[in-house]
N, C-alpha and C positions, 0 to 999 in steps of 0.2 A: 425415727431418729432416737438417739440415746436420750432417755428421759430419766431424771433422777427423782426417785420417790423415797429414798432412804434418808434424806435431809442431811445436809452438811452440818458439821459441828458448829455450835454457836461461836461467832468470832471472839466473844469475850472469854468463852471457855478455852479456846485455842491460845489466847493471850496468856492464860495462866501457866501454860507449859512451854510456850515458845521461847527459845533463847535461854532456857534455864538449865541446860546441860552443865553439869559440874558444880551447880550452886546447891547449897544446903537448904533443905525444906524448912520453912518457918514453923513456929509452934502451932499446934492445933487450936482452932478458935473456940472449940467446945469439947466437952467429954463425949457428946454424941458423935461429933466428927471423928474423934479418935477411935471410937468403937466401930463406926461404919468403915473406916479405913482398914482396921484390923480384920473386919469381916470380908472386905473385898480382897485383901491379900490371901485370905484363906480360901475363898470361893473362886477367885480369879476374875479378871475384867472380861466383859463381853467383847465380841469382835468389833462392833461399831466404836465403842469407847476406846479400845486398844488402838485401832487404826487412826482415829482422830486424836489420840493422845490426850484424852480428857478423863477427868475423874469418873469412875464407874460407881455410881451411888446405888447400892442395893436397897431393896425394900425390906426393912427389918421385920415386917410382918410376914413376908414371903421371900426370904433370901435366895431361894432357888428359882424364883420366877423372873419376870421381866424387870430390868433395872429402870430407874427413874428416867434416864435419858432416852432410852428406847420407848418407854411408855409415852413420853411427851412427843417423840418423833412420829409415832404412828397415829396420833390423833387426827381424824379426818382423812386418813390415807387409806385407799382401798388395797394397796399392795404393801406387804410387810416382810422384811427379812427377819427371821426368828432371832430373838435375843439369846445368843449362844456363847457360853464361856469356853471357847476353844482357843488354843494357841497353835498357830500354823507350824511352829517349830517342834511341836509335840507329835506331828503326823508320823505314823509309822508307814514307811514305804517298802519295807523289806519283810521277808517271811522267815528270817533266821531266828533260831532259838538263842538262849543265853550261852549255850555250849554246844559242841558237836554232838551228834546222836550218840547216846550212851551204848547203843547196840554195836557201835563201831569200836569205841575205845572209851576208857575212863581216865585217860592221861590228862586231858584239859578240862578244867572246871568252868572256864570262861573262854571267850573268843580272843585269846591272847597269843601273840606271836612268840611262842617258846619252842625252840628247836629241840629235836631228840638228840641226846648226847650219848646214849648207850648203844653203840653200833656193833654189829656182828662182823663187819668187814670194812676195810679201808677203801675198797674199790667203789668208784663212782660210775654209775651207768647212766646213759642218756636214752630216754624213751620218747617216742612220738605219740601224742595224745590227740584224739579227735572227739567231736560230739556230733558228727554227721551233719554239720551245717555247711552245705556246699562241699568243697574240696579242701577245707581249711584244717590245719592241725598246728600244734605248737610242741616244742621240745622242752622237757624238764629233766633235771639231774636227780637221780634217786640213789638210795643206798640201803643195803640190807641192815635191818635193826634186830635187836634182841627183844623178843616179845615179853611183855609183862602181863600180869593178871588184869583182865578186862579187855585186852586187845583181841578183836575178832580176826580170825584168819580165813574167813569164808564170807561170801555174799549170800544172803538167804532172802527168799521171797516166796509168795504164794501165787500160783497160776492155775486157774480152773479148779480151785480147791485143793491142789496138790502142792506140797512143800518142795521148793527147788533150792539147789545149793551149787555154788561155784567156789572151789578151793583156791586160795590165793597164797602167794609167797610173801614173806614179811619184808616188803620194801616200802620206803617212805621218802618223802621229799628231803633232799640233803640239806638245802638252805632255803628256808621259807621266804625270807625277804627277797632273795634273788628270784625265786619262783614268782613272787608277787609282781616284780617288775616285768617279768615275761608275760604274765597274764594280763596286766594292765595295758601293755603295748599291743598285745594280740587283740584284746577286746576293742580297742580304738581302731586298729588297722583293718579289722574285718567287719566293721559296722554295716557296711553295705551288704555284705554276704548275709549277715544276721537279719537285716530288714527283708531281703528277698525270701529267706527261708521262713520266717515267722509270718509273713504276709502273703504266702503263696496260696491261700485258700480262695483267692479271687474276690474278696470283699472290697469293693471300690472305695467305700468311705474310709475304711481303715488305711488302705494303701495310699490314697491321696492325702490323707491327713498326715501320715508319717512322712511322705515325700515333701509336703509343705514344711513340716517341722525341720526336716533335714536341710532343705534349701534356705529357709528363713534363718537358720542358725549361722549362715554365711552372708546373707543378703540384707538382713534387717538393718535399717539406718541407725537405730539406737544400739550402742555397744552392749548395754545391760541386757537388752532383749537377746542378742546373739549369745552372750555368755550364759544366760539362763538356759537356753535351748541346747547349747553344746554340753553343758553339765547334765541336763536331763537325758540327752541321748547317750551319754557315757553311762549313766546310772541304769538306763533301760537295757543297754547292751550287756553290761556286767550281770544284771539280774537274770537275763535270759541264760547266760552261761552257767550261772550257779544253779539254775532250776533244771538243767538238762544233764542227763547221765553222760559220762565220758568213758572211753575205752582205748586200749593201746592199738595203734594202727601200723606201727613200724616192725622192722625185723626183730628188734630186741623185745622179747616178751617176758623177760624175768623168770623164765623157766615154767611159765604157765601155758596151758593148751586150751583150745576152744572146745566147746561141747555143743551138742544138738539138743535143744530144749523144746523142739517142735517148731513148725512153720509160723506159728503166731507169736512166738516169744521174741522180743527185741534182743534178748541175750544170746540167742543162737549164733554160733560161730564168731563170738566176740571174746576178746581178752579183757575181762572186767578189772577194774582198779581195786587194789587191796583196801579194805575198810579204813585202816589207819591213814593211808594216803588220802582217801576221800575226806577224812576228818580234818587233815591239814589244809586241804583245798578250801573247805568251808571257812576255816579260820582266816586264811589268806584273803579270800574274797571279801569277807565281812570287815576285817580289821584294816586292810590296806586299800581297798577299793570302794566297797559299798557304803560303809558308814561315813567316811570322809566326804564322799560325793553326795550322799543324802543330805548331810549338813549344809553343803554348799548350795544344793538345789533349793532347799527350804529357806535358807537365808536370802538368796537372790529372789525367790518368789515372793517372800514377805515384803522385801523392799519395793518390788515392782507393783504389788497390790496397793501398798500405801501410797506410792506415787500416782497410781492409776485413779485414785479418788480425786486427784486434781487434774490429771492429764490422761486422756483416753488413748493415747498413742501406743501404749504397751498392751492393750487388751488382747490383740491377736497372739502375742507371745505367751501371755498368761493362759489363754484358751488352749493353745497347742501343748503347753507344759502339763496342764491339768488333764487333758485328754490322754496323753501318753502315760501319765502316772496312774490314772484310773484303769486304763486298759491293762497295764502291768499288774495291777491289783487283781483283776479278774483272771489273768493268766496264772498267777501264783495260787489263787484260790482253786482253780481247776486242777492244777498240778498236785496240790495237797489232797484234794478229793481222790485223784487217781492213785496217789501213794497209799491212801487208806485202803483202796480196793486191792492193790498189789500186796499189801502186808496182811490182808485178811481182817482188817479192823471193821467192826460193825458200825461205828460212828460215821457220820458224814465226812468228817475231816480227820486226818491223821494227827494233827496238832491243833485242836480246837482253840486253845488259848492264843496261839500265835495268829491264827486266822481272825480271831475276834479283834486283836490289836491292829491287824492290817486293815480290817473293815472300819475300825474307828478312825484310822488315818484317812481313809477314803471319805468318811463323813466330814472330817475337818476340811479337807480340800474342797469338797462340794460346798460347804458353808461359806468359805472365803470366796469361792468362785461366784456364787450367787450374790454375795455382798458386793463383790467387784462390779457386777452388772447394775447394782443399785436400783433394782426394781424394773429396769428395762429388759428387753428380750432380744439381744443381738442375734440369737439363733433363729429368730422368726422374722427378721427384718428384710426389707428389699435392698439388697446390696448392689443393685444396678443404679441406685441413686448417687449422683456425684456429690451431693451434700453429705450423704452418709459416709461415703468414702473419705471425704475431706476431714470430717469430724473424728473419724477413727484413724486417720493418718495412713490410709491404705492405698496401695497402687492397684492397677487394673488386675494383675494376676492374683493378688491376694483377695480382692473383692470378688472375683470370679470363683475363687475357691470357696468363699463363704456362701455365695449364691448356690453353688453345687451342694454344699453341706446342708443348707436349708431344704433343698429339694430331696436329698437323700433321707433326711429326717422324716419328711412327710411319707416317704415310701416305707420306712421302717417303723413308723409310729405304732402300728398294731403289734409288732413283735416286741417293741419296747414296753408297751403296756402289759403284755402277757408275762414277760420275764419278771417285771417288777411286782406284779400281782402274785406271782407264784414263787417269789424269792429264789430265782434261778441264779445264784451267785456265781456259778461257774461259767455262765454265758459271757462271751467277750464284751457284750454291751451292757451288762447289768449296772455297772457304776456310771458308764458314759451316758446311758439313757437318762440318768438323773440330772445331767447338765441341762437337759432340754425341758425340764419340768417348770411350769410357770409358778406353781405354789409348792416349792420344794420344802420338805420337812425330813429330819433325820430318820433313818430306818435302823432297826436293830437286827443283828444276825441271829438266825435260828440254826442250831447245830443238828437238828434231827432231819432225816431224809424226807 
């Protein structure tokens, strides 16, 4: 059964903050309280105090250590959630940099929707673009632009130690906001195709978990559960689109022709996208789709986790959301490692700083997930128990899914242990495996191979 070992907030402590929204805080009772409050604002409140909305009193002798509330809570308790000063809304779920790749163009210094204005032609052309996900494609309007200093007019990469090049014509998205609406609609309408494509490796735990998340986003009794999973699926689908290369698949090729780069090159016989066009696509995905959806996901997840401390009925939606986000983190990590190899970079990752922020986001999600469990281990439980199903608010299909998950974990436990011990961040299960740990502690990313 669900067992709480994290200790609920003291009722008196809760009374201090309950019903005070909109009221002015009274004067500090002492200079010490003023100093401790200032220190807490600087260091941040821990997860437990933040969720319970109580004052997080730091130890002035060890301000980076365990807060007073957590220290009191763990006395005589064999199980302990670490006292961590994480904010779930600070979780980085995306692998985008602050600006498009400078090797593509130097036009945009930030991910801002600023259209090109210096065009070489008034003619608008429509191209069909695909990413090889099933038979799907989308249409975008493009226009020839006047190149400026810093605009790349060729795609360049390294394959088998040899530099490769594909010359491009200077075409770009004619209207970025219109393109954003096209991409957003395409991402949602082709979600099933994306799921089939990315889960085609035959891994049953991944496939069944995604299928449950998709179904539960429509069938969950709690509307907040449904909204969380719908936004999570939108974020996941758009992230997959941004992480995968695109090429022209229609008759309009903008004057470019295919080349043979060898049987092992994915660029062989493809019309690659002009670099400035790709920079625009990055901006569109980040500014119009990914960032707004990320904020929505984290806001909804935070609200459900806070509610779950009183009501267990949203635990499955929280689990599914975190599972998908952690799997996405592993996919983005693997893609960045692959990009480093393609570009001939000797480091493990093409963008180490971006990957470190992404992994910090995964740590925050894991910390909140384990706190949400409150010292119990739902992923080890017997979900054939009717009492357990009732406490978690689950129907038979959902309980059977969790029972399957428990059995799959037992099969994969040796693999999980191996990838965690060897820091195999690129493995699809590296972050998911940490959801199953009984005594989870944050891990730090190593950039060396």
